[in-house]
C-alpha positions as CSV (number, residue, x, y, z in Angstrom):
1,M,21.2,32.1,20.2
2,L,21.7,35.3,18.5
3,E,23.9,38.2,19.4
4,I,23.5,41.7,17.9
5,N,26.3,43.9,17.6
6,M,26.0,47.3,17.0
7,E,28.5,50.1,15.9
8,Y,28.5,53.9,14.1
9,R,31.5,54.9,12.7
10,K,31.5,57.8,10.2
11,G,27.6,57.7,9.2
12,V,27.3,54.5,8.5
13,L,25.4,52.0,11.3
14,F,27.0,48.6,11.2
15,I,25.0,45.8,12.6
16,R,26.7,42.5,13.1
17,F,24.5,39.3,13.5
18,I,26.1,36.7,15.3
19,G,25.0,33.2,16.1
20,N,21.2,32.0,14.2
21,L,18.7,34.5,12.7
22,C,15.9,32.1,13.0
23,N,12.3,31.7,14.4
24,N,13.5,31.4,17.8
25,T,15.9,33.8,18.2
26,I,14.0,36.4,16.6
27,K,11.9,37.2,19.5
28,G,14.3,39.2,22.4
29,N,15.4,42.4,23.5
30,E,18.3,42.7,21.2
31,I,15.7,42.8,18.0
32,E,13.3,45.0,19.7
33,N,16.8,47.5,20.2
34,L,17.3,47.2,16.6
35,E,13.9,48.1,16.0
36,E,14.2,51.3,18.0
37,V,17.3,52.2,16.2
38,L,16.6,51.4,12.7
39,N,13.3,53.5,13.2
40,T,15.2,56.9,14.0
41,G,16.2,57.0,10.0
42,M,19.5,55.8,9.6
43,S,21.1,56.7,6.3
44,C,23.3,54.1,5.7
45,V,23.4,50.9,7.3
46,V,25.6,47.7,6.8
47,F,24.3,44.5,7.9
48,N,27.2,42.2,8.6
49,L,26.8,38.6,8.2
50,E,30.1,37.4,8.4
51,E,29.4,35.6,11.8
52,L,26.0,34.3,11.2
53,E,25.5,30.5,11.7
54,N,22.1,29.8,10.5
55,I,19.2,31.3,9.2
56,D,15.9,30.3,8.3
57,N,13.2,31.9,6.3
58,Y,11.7,33.8,9.3
59,G,15.4,35.0,9.2
60,I,15.3,36.0,5.5
61,N,11.9,37.9,6.1
62,F,13.1,39.8,9.2
63,L,16.5,40.8,7.2
64,W,14.8,41.9,4.2
65,N,12.2,43.8,6.1
66,K,14.9,45.5,8.1
67,Y,16.4,46.5,4.6
68,Q,13.2,47.5,3.2
69,L,12.3,49.7,6.3
70,I,15.7,51.7,5.7
71,K,14.9,52.0,1.9
72,N,11.9,53.8,2.6
73,K,13.2,56.1,5.0
74,G,15.4,57.1,2.2
75,G,18.8,55.1,3.4
76,V,20.3,53.0,1.6
77,G,21.5,49.6,3.0
78,F,24.4,47.0,2.4
79,V,24.9,43.5,3.1
80,C,28.3,42.0,3.9
81,G,30.0,38.8,4.9
82,V,27.9,36.3,2.9
83,N,30.5,33.9,3.2
84,R,28.9,30.9,5.5
85,G,27.7,27.9,3.2
86,V,24.4,27.6,4.8
87,V,23.7,30.9,4.9
88,K,25.0,31.7,1.7
89,R,23.2,29.2,0.0
90,K,19.9,30.0,1.6
91,L,20.1,33.7,1.0
92,K,20.9,32.8,-2.6
93,K,17.7,30.5,-3.0
94,S,15.6,33.0,-1.7
95,K,16.6,35.2,-4.3
96,I,16.9,38.2,-1.3
97,I,20.7,38.7,-2.1
98,S,19.9,39.8,-5.9
99,Y,17.8,42.4,-4.7
100,M,20.1,44.1,-2.0
101,N,23.5,45.7,-2.3
102,E,26.1,43.2,-1.7
103,I,29.6,44.6,-0.8
104,K,32.4,42.3,-0.1
105,D,33.4,44.0,3.8
106,E,32.9,47.2,5.9
107,L,35.9,48.6,5.3
108,I,34.7,49.6,1.8
109,L,32.6,51.7,3.3
110,L,34.9,53.2,5.8
111,H,37.3,54.3,3.3
112,Q,34.9,55.6,1.1
113,N,33.7,58.2,3.7
């Protein structure tokens, strides 16, 4: 199961993934809503993975594609909350995390704006 919580504050879109970002959870209404929102050209997006329990290669590719979409539209993307052992290990193994702007938590951006 995957839940996506989105919140827009102070010019920043926060996208919080809760559950599993895997092949069988990527297909669904919440993901389609995310696609629509990102296609509007948000200039600053934070992917919060703090409550993500598991991610597979499909989830990693999904995250990377959304991150690239933001960059290609002239925005900036961040990832935070890469704390859970399984998720952290898989992201580091894929080397995706070394190409993304990683921040400690959401509050950093809120205090800057």
